[in-house]
C-alpha positions as CSV (number, residue, x, y, z in Angstrom):
1,M,79.1,80.2,89.4
2,K,82.6,81.7,90.3
3,T,84.8,82.6,87.3
4,A,88.3,80.8,87.1
5,L,91.0,83.3,86.8
6,N,94.6,81.4,86.7
7,F,96.8,83.6,87.5
8,R,100.7,84.1,88.7
9,L,103.0,87.0,89.7
10,S,106.5,86.7,90.3
11,R,108.5,89.7,91.4
12,P,112.1,89.8,90.4
13,T,115.1,90.1,92.6
14,G,118.9,91.4,92.2
15,Q,119.4,93.7,89.3
16,L,116.2,92.7,87.4
17,S,114.4,94.4,90.5
18,A,115.5,97.9,88.9
19,L,114.0,97.1,86.0
20,I,110.8,94.9,85.9
21,Q,108.1,95.2,88.5
22,G,106.6,92.0,87.7
23,I,106.0,89.2,85.3
24,W,103.1,87.2,85.1
25,S,101.1,84.6,83.4
26,A,97.2,84.2,83.0
27,S,94.7,82.0,81.8
28,V,90.8,81.6,82.3
29,S,89.3,78.3,82.5
30,D,86.0,78.8,82.7
31,S,82.8,79.5,80.4
32,N,82.4,83.7,81.4
33,S,84.9,86.3,81.0
34,I,86.4,87.9,83.3
35,V,86.9,91.8,84.0
36,K,89.8,93.0,86.4
37,P,90.9,97.1,86.8
38,L,94.0,98.1,85.5
39,Y,95.4,100.9,87.7
40,S,97.8,103.6,86.3
41,D,101.5,103.1,88.3
42,A,103.1,105.1,85.4
43,G,104.5,101.9,84.3
44,S,104.7,100.4,80.6
45,G,105.2,96.8,80.0
46,I,104.9,93.7,77.3
47,I,101.6,91.4,77.0
48,F,102.4,88.3,75.2
49,N,98.9,87.5,74.0
50,L,98.7,83.7,73.5
51,A,95.2,82.6,72.6
52,G,91.5,83.7,73.2
53,G,90.0,87.6,73.0
54,V,91.6,90.5,75.5
55,I,90.1,93.9,75.6
56,I,91.8,96.9,77.6
57,G,90.2,99.7,77.4
58,N,88.5,100.2,74.1
59,E,91.4,98.4,72.4
60,T,90.8,94.3,71.6
61,L,94.0,93.0,71.2
62,P,95.2,90.5,68.2
63,E,97.2,87.7,69.4
64,G,101.2,88.2,69.1
65,V,103.0,90.6,71.2
66,I,101.4,93.9,72.3
67,M,103.2,96.9,73.3
68,L,101.3,98.5,76.6
69,P,101.4,102.6,76.9
70,V,102.0,104.5,79.6
71,K,98.5,105.0,81.2
72,K,97.5,108.4,83.3
73,Q,94.1,106.6,84.2
74,A,92.9,103.4,85.4
75,D,91.3,101.2,82.5
76,K,89.6,97.7,82.6
77,I,90.8,94.7,80.9
78,I,88.3,91.9,80.2
79,L,89.4,88.3,79.5
80,S,87.5,86.2,77.3
81,P,87.2,82.1,78.7
82,G,90.1,80.2,77.0
83,A,92.3,83.7,77.4
84,Q,95.5,82.9,77.9
85,L,98.7,85.5,78.2
86,A,101.7,86.5,79.6
87,G,103.6,89.8,80.3
88,I,106.5,91.9,81.7
89,R,105.9,95.0,83.5
90,F,108.1,97.6,83.8
91,H,108.8,100.1,86.5
92,P,108.4,103.8,85.4
93,A,110.4,105.2,82.7
94,I,112.1,101.6,81.9
95,G,109.8,101.0,78.9
96,Y,111.1,103.8,76.7
97,G,114.9,103.2,77.9
98,V,114.2,99.4,76.6
99,L,111.9,100.0,73.8
100,G,113.2,103.5,72.2
101,K,109.7,104.7,72.3
102,N,106.5,105.4,74.0
103,Y,103.3,104.3,72.6
104,D,99.7,106.2,73.2
105,K,97.7,102.9,73.0
106,P,98.0,98.8,73.1
107,T,100.3,98.4,69.9
108,L,100.8,95.1,68.0
109,L,104.7,95.0,67.8
110,S,105.0,94.2,63.9
111,P,108.0,91.4,62.7
112,K,109.9,94.5,61.2
113,E,110.2,96.1,64.5
114,D,111.7,93.2,66.5
115,K,115.4,93.3,65.8
116,S,116.4,94.1,68.8
117,Y,115.0,91.6,71.5
118,Q,113.2,88.7,69.1
119,L,110.4,89.1,71.3
120,Y,108.2,86.8,68.8
121,R,110.6,84.5,69.3
122,V,109.8,84.5,73.5
123,Y,106.0,84.4,72.1
124,N,106.0,81.3,70.0
125,G,108.2,79.8,73.1
126,L,105.3,80.9,75.3
127,R,103.0,79.2,73.2
128,M,104.5,76.4,73.7
129,Q,104.3,76.1,77.6
130,K,101.5,74.3,79.2
131,N,101.7,76.5,82.8
132,N,102.2,79.9,84.4
133,D,105.1,78.9,86.2
134,S,107.1,77.5,82.8
135,R,106.0,80.7,80.6
136,I,107.3,82.7,83.6
137,M,110.7,81.1,83.8
138,A,110.9,81.6,79.9
139,M,110.0,85.5,80.3
140,Y,113.1,85.5,83.1
141,Q,115.1,83.8,80.7
142,W,114.8,86.6,78.2
143,A,114.8,89.4,80.8
144,N,118.2,88.1,82.3
145,N,119.6,87.2,78.6
146,N,118.5,90.9,77.7
147,L,118.1,93.1,80.1
148,S,120.3,92.4,83.1
149,N,123.6,94.0,82.0
150,I,122.5,97.4,80.3
151,N,122.2,100.8,81.7
152,V,118.3,101.4,80.6
153,I,117.8,104.5,82.1
154,P,120.3,107.8,82.5
155,D,121.3,108.7,86.3
156,F,119.6,112.3,86.1
157,L,116.2,110.9,85.8
158,K,116.6,107.7,87.8
159,K,117.5,110.3,90.7
160,A,114.4,113.0,89.7
161,L,112.4,109.7,90.4
162,E,113.5,108.5,93.5
163,C,113.2,112.3,95.0
164,I,109.3,112.2,93.7
165,E,109.4,108.8,95.4
166,Q,110.7,110.3,98.6
167,D,107.9,113.4,98.0
168,Q,110.3,116.0,97.2
169,A,108.3,118.7,95.3
170,P,108.3,118.1,91.4
171,G,109.1,121.7,91.2
172,Q,112.2,121.8,93.2
173,L,114.1,119.2,90.9
174,S,116.9,121.3,89.9
175,E,117.8,121.6,93.7
176,H,118.8,117.8,93.6
177,I,119.7,117.3,89.9
178,E,122.2,119.4,87.7
179,L,119.3,120.5,84.9
180,S,117.2,123.6,84.6
181,Q,113.1,122.5,85.8
182,R,112.3,123.2,82.2
183,Q,115.2,119.9,80.7
184,I,113.8,117.8,83.8
185,E,109.8,118.8,82.5
186,R,111.4,117.5,79.2
187,H,113.0,114.5,79.9
188,F,109.7,113.4,82.1
189,N,107.8,114.1,79.0
190,V,110.1,112.0,76.6
191,W,110.5,108.9,79.0
192,L,107.2,109.0,80.5
193,G,105.1,110.9,78.1
194,M,104.1,113.1,81.2
195,A,105.2,116.0,83.3
196,P,106.7,115.7,86.8
197,K,103.6,116.5,88.3
198,H,101.6,114.2,87.1
199,Y,103.7,111.5,88.0
200,Q,103.7,112.5,91.6
201,R,99.9,112.4,91.5
202,I,99.7,108.6,90.2
203,K,102.4,107.5,92.8
204,R,100.8,109.0,95.4
205,V,97.3,107.3,94.5
206,S,99.0,104.0,93.5
207,K,101.0,104.1,97.2
208,T,97.2,104.8,98.6
209,I,95.4,102.4,97.0
210,C,98.0,99.8,98.1
211,F,97.4,101.1,101.6
212,L,94.1,100.8,101.7
213,R,93.7,97.2,100.5
214,Q,96.0,96.1,103.4
215,H,93.8,98.4,105.6
216,K,89.9,98.1,105.1
217,N,88.6,100.0,107.7
218,V,91.6,103.0,108.4
219,N,90.3,106.4,108.6
220,L,90.5,108.1,105.1
221,A,91.0,111.3,106.9
222,G,93.9,110.5,108.3
223,A,95.3,108.3,105.0
224,A,94.5,111.3,103.2
225,L,97.2,113.4,105.2
226,Q,99.5,110.5,105.7
227,F,99.8,110.1,101.6
228,G,99.7,114.1,101.5
229,F,96.6,114.7,100.3
230,S,95.5,118.1,101.6
231,D,92.1,116.2,102.7
232,Q,89.7,113.7,102.2
233,A,88.0,115.9,99.5
234,H,91.3,116.1,97.4
235,M,92.1,112.5,98.0
236,T,88.3,111.5,96.9
237,R,88.5,113.9,93.3
238,E,92.3,112.3,92.7
239,F,91.1,108.7,92.7
240,R,88.4,109.6,90.7
241,T,90.5,111.1,87.8
242,I,93.2,109.0,88.1
243,A,91.8,105.4,89.6
244,C,88.4,106.7,88.6
245,I,87.2,105.0,91.3
246,T,86.8,106.7,95.4
247,P,88.7,105.4,98.4
248,R,85.8,103.4,99.9
249,Q,85.1,101.4,96.8
250,I,89.0,99.9,97.1
């Protein structure tokens, strides 16, 4: 019997689109657990674990507001029957700008730390909602009230991220930004928990995964060159390191 995952994803537009990749809500309405991959995208996020059992990697998530780390490798999420959860996924570096810190593992936010954004008020409101659409609307309301009018990351970091997105060499970022390469790397480690080169590797694999999902019969050697890998073997090694699968498994 096929398991039933009720999932809804909304991608923001306007000002929020620069901060948030997606706002989502999910529930499991079957008698079997669901296992899904979580591919690394260099972003972080918030999970509101409303009910039921949820495991990410080796971490069992308690009910409450869970702060997610920036992951350098893919993980798995296991949703138990009756699980209900919702969340916000930030673009890279935005999580640090909003929350003021990075986490090394999924971490339960304590009420004492919840002074700036009152996330537990959001959590309690979400538990009262009956469906995915109403939960997403509640999270949108919170985001619009708290995030839409703030400058989350500095302009130089935004420029550096854009340069890498446009396939500029991470080692040459100082040619485009009025900071030394060492300063740029230090800011990347603070805001993203990784060097610019590793960020580029994650984004390259992430883009390739999206492409391969849409083009099932594509020539892998051609795809490797298209996305900046030296050859198909290089692409396969990077997939195994970062996505924990091979390109043929997409």
